[in-house]
matplotlib code that plots the C-alpha trace (Angstrom):
import matplotlib.pyplot as plt

x = [21.8, 19.9, 19.4, 16.3, 15.4, 14.5, 11.5, 11.0, 7.7, 9.4, 12.0, 9.3, 7.6, 10.6, 12.8, 10.1, 9.7, 13.4, 14.3, 11.3, 12.6, 16.2, 15.1, 13.3, 16.4, 18.7, 16.6, 16.7, 20.5, 21.6, 23.9, 21.1, 18.8, 21.4, 21.7, 17.9, 17.5, 20.3, 18.5, 15.1, 16.2, 16.9, 13.4, 10.4, 7.0, 4.6, 0.9, -0.8, 2.5, 2.9, 6.1, 6.7, 9.1, 9.8, 10.9, 9.9, 10.2, 8.3, 8.1, 10.8, 12.0, 8.6, 7.4, 10.3, 9.6, 5.9, 6.9, 8.9, 6.3, 3.3, 0.5, 1.3, 0.7, 3.4, 2.9, 5.2, 5.3, 6.7, 6.4, 6.4, 2.9, 4.6, 6.5, 3.5, 1.6, 4.3, 4.4, 0.7, 1.0, 3.8, 2.2, 0.8, -1.1, 0.4, -2.5, -0.6, 1.1, -0.2, 1.4, 0.6, 1.9, 3.7, 7.0, 9.3, 9.2, 5.4, 4.0, 0.2, 0.7, -0.1, 2.7, 4.1, 2.0, 4.8, 6.8, 9.5, 10.5, 12.9, 14.8, 16.3, 18.6, 16.7, 19.0, 21.7, 19.1, 17.9, 19.5, 18.9, 18.2, 17.4, 13.7, 13.2, 14.9, 13.0, 9.7, 10.8, 11.3, 7.9, 5.9, 7.9, 6.8, 9.1, 11.6, 10.6, 13.2, 14.7, 16.5, 18.7, 20.3, 22.3, 25.1, 28.4, 28.4, 31.8, 33.3, 31.4, 33.4, 32.8, 36.3, 38.9, 41.8, 42.9, 40.7, 38.2, 35.3, 32.7, 34.2, 33.9, 30.3, 29.9, 31.6, 29.4, 26.3, 27.1, 27.6, 24.3, 22.0, 23.1, 22.8, 25.1, 27.7, 29.2, 26.0, 27.3, 30.1, 27.5, 24.8, 25.7, 26.1, 22.9, 20.8, 22.1, 21.6, 17.8, 17.7, 18.1, 20.4, 22.5, 22.6, 24.0, 26.2, 27.4, 29.0, 28.3, 30.3, 28.4, 30.0, 28.3, 30.0, 27.7, 24.3, 22.7, 22.3, 24.7, 23.7, 21.5, 24.6, 25.8, 22.6, 21.2, 24.7, 24.8, 21.4, 22.6, 25.8, 23.9, 21.4, 24.3, 25.8, 29.0, 28.7, 26.8, 24.5, 27.2, 29.4, 26.4, 25.5, 29.1, 29.4, 26.3, 27.6, 30.9, 29.1, 27.2, 30.3, 32.2, 29.2, 28.9, 32.7, 33.1, 35.1, 32.6, 33.5, 31.2, 31.7, 29.5, 29.5, 26.3, 25.8, 22.9, 22.1, 19.6, 18.7, 16.1, 13.9, 14.3]
y = [17.5, 16.8, 13.2, 12.1, 9.7, 12.8, 13.4, 10.2, 11.3, 14.3, 12.0, 10.5, 7.2, 5.7, 6.3, 4.8, 1.7, 1.2, 1.5, -0.6, -3.4, -2.8, -3.0, -6.3, -7.7, -6.4, -8.1, -11.4, -11.2, -13.9, -11.4, -9.0, -11.8, -12.8, -9.2, -8.8, -12.3, -11.5, -8.5, -10.0, -13.1, -10.8, -9.4, -10.8, -10.6, -11.2, -11.7, -8.4, -6.7, -3.9, -3.6, -0.5, 0.0, 3.7, 4.7, 1.3, 2.2, -0.3, -2.8, -5.3, -5.5, -4.8, -8.1, -9.9, -8.5, -9.4, -13.0, -13.2, -11.5, -13.4, -13.3, -10.1, -6.7, -4.8, -1.4, 0.2, 3.9, 5.7, 9.5, 8.6, 7.9, 6.2, 3.8, 3.0, 2.2, -0.1, -1.7, -2.5, -4.0, -6.3, -7.4, -10.8, -12.7, -11.4, -10.3, -9.1, -6.1, -2.8, 0.4, 4.0, 7.3, 9.1, 10.9, 9.4, 12.5, 12.7, 9.2, 8.8, 6.6, 7.2, 7.6, 4.3, 2.2, 0.3, -2.6, -2.6, 0.1, -0.4, 2.1, 0.1, 2.2, 5.4, 7.6, 7.8, 9.7, 12.4, 15.7, 15.4, 12.0, 13.3, 14.1, 10.5, 9.1, 11.4, 10.3, 6.7, 7.3, 8.8, 6.0, 3.1, 1.4, 1.5, -1.3, -1.3, -2.0, 0.3, -1.3, 0.7, -0.9, 1.3, 1.2, 3.0, 4.5, 6.0, 2.6, 1.5, 0.4, -1.0, -1.1, -3.6, -1.2, 2.4, 5.0, 2.2, 4.0, 1.8, 2.8, 6.4, 5.7, 4.4, 7.4, 9.8, 7.7, 8.2, 11.9, 12.4, 9.8, 9.7, 12.5, 11.3, 8.7, 8.6, 8.0, 4.6, 6.2, 8.4, 5.8, 5.0, 8.5, 9.7, 6.8, 7.4, 11.1, 10.7, 8.4, 4.8, 2.3, 0.6, -3.1, -4.6, -3.1, -5.3, -4.9, -6.9, -7.0, -7.4, -8.2, -8.1, -10.5, -11.7, -9.9, -6.6, -5.4, -2.4, -1.8, 1.1, 2.8, 2.9, 3.5, 6.3, 8.0, 8.0, 9.6, 12.4, 13.0, 13.0, 15.4, 17.8, 17.3, 15.7, 12.4, 11.2, 8.2, 6.1, 6.3, 5.6, 2.5, 1.4, 1.7, -0.5, -3.0, -3.1, -3.8, -6.7, -8.0, -8.3, -9.9, -12.5, -13.2, -13.4, -10.1, -7.9, -6.8, -4.5, -4.0, -2.5, -2.4, -2.5, -1.9, -2.9, -1.4, -2.7, -0.3, -0.2, 2.6, 3.1]
z = [0.2, 3.5, 4.5, 2.6, 5.4, 7.4, 5.0, 3.0, 1.5, -0.1, -1.6, -3.9, -4.7, -6.5, -3.5, -1.2, -3.2, -3.8, -0.1, 1.0, -1.1, 0.2, 3.8, 3.2, 1.5, 4.2, 6.9, 5.0, 5.2, 7.7, 9.6, 10.1, 11.2, 13.8, 15.0, 15.4, 16.9, 19.4, 21.0, 20.7, 22.6, 25.6, 25.6, 27.5, 25.9, 28.8, 28.2, 27.4, 26.7, 24.1, 22.0, 19.8, 17.0, 16.3, 12.8, 11.4, 7.7, 5.6, 8.5, 7.7, 11.3, 12.8, 11.2, 12.6, 16.1, 15.8, 14.9, 18.1, 20.3, 18.9, 20.0, 22.0, 20.4, 18.3, 16.8, 14.2, 14.1, 11.0, 10.0, 6.3, 4.9, 2.0, 4.2, 6.2, 3.0, 2.0, 5.5, 5.4, 1.8, 3.0, 6.2, 4.9, 7.5, 10.8, 13.0, 16.1, 14.3, 13.1, 11.5, 12.3, 11.1, 13.8, 14.6, 17.2, 19.4, 19.5, 20.0, 20.4, 23.5, 27.2, 29.8, 31.0, 28.5, 26.7, 27.7, 25.1, 22.6, 19.8, 17.6, 14.7, 12.4, 13.3, 15.3, 12.6, 10.5, 13.0, 13.8, 17.6, 19.2, 22.6, 21.9, 20.6, 23.6, 26.0, 24.4, 24.7, 28.5, 28.7, 27.2, 28.7, 31.9, 34.9, 34.3, 30.6, 27.9, 25.4, 22.5, 20.0, 17.1, 14.6, 12.1, 12.5, 9.1, 9.7, 9.3, 6.2, 3.2, -0.3, -1.7, -2.8, -3.4, -2.8, -4.6, -5.5, -7.3, -5.6, -2.1, -3.3, -3.9, -0.4, 1.2, -0.9, 0.1, 3.8, 3.3, 1.4, 3.1, 6.7, 9.2, 11.9, 10.8, 14.3, 16.4, 17.6, 19.5, 21.4, 22.1, 25.7, 26.9, 25.1, 26.4, 29.9, 29.7, 29.6, 32.6, 31.3, 32.7, 30.0, 30.6, 27.4, 24.5, 21.7, 18.3, 15.1, 11.9, 8.6, 5.3, 1.8, -0.6, -3.3, -3.2, -4.0, -0.5, -0.9, -4.5, -3.5, -2.2, -5.8, -7.5, -5.3, -5.1, -8.9, -9.1, -6.7, -8.8, -12.0, -10.7, -9.9, -13.3, -11.8, -13.8, -16.8, -17.3, -18.8, -15.7, -13.5, -15.4, -15.4, -11.6, -11.2, -13.7, -11.8, -8.6, -10.2, -11.8, -8.6, -6.9, -9.7, -9.7, -5.9, -5.8, -4.0, -0.5, 1.5, 5.3, 8.0, 11.8, 13.8, 17.6, 19.7, 23.1, 25.7, 28.5, 31.3, 32.5, 36.2]

ax = plt.figure().add_subplot(projection="3d")
ax.plot(x, y, z, "-o")
ax.set_aspect("equal")
plt.show()
């Protein structure tokens, strides 16, 4: 099964709504807030500046960026019309942010028109990151900032013991919903290869102990397995119930590693 995040609209309305909610919940997590705050604290938003988020999904991180940049302009670009619709619905009263449908390799922007460009959990879902990074180099001003934040899905876990069925769900989720689980290991060389100078590279650990933020890993994996006839509805429901039981009883343990890179266009 190809990574559905490569063509979100083809995945359907239920998928769009579920992951729009999941992205909002993930961004509300204190660890994710610290990760985003850490890289935003290193960005200047001078008067008249333009900040762009590419592959913004339903806008959870874009809204956070806009709050930091306020009143300067922020634009979120996303190839999925469904996610852009969700992003606009969730915008509330922020006036310095807008959302447009566009792919990351063909942005409707002039050369050298952007001060900061952010790719937040995008490159792990594309076959070839180079066109997106090359386009970032085109639209950024000289000395503009590129920020890339992504998960090292190769290290993700959701298990308490060997052969834990929830951890099996996590491994299957990575296989079915992630294009390149090892993108973090390649980030510095990829970014440097298109002419950026890497200035900052940090790792951030994230644990999920008592909430539903990795529940989609179980729910969506179960749907894939049921669709292939590999498990039945009862097992799917049982895995979801087990996730919730552990969360309620303080036995849940999910783990992810994120990396953030800040680079300059020379």
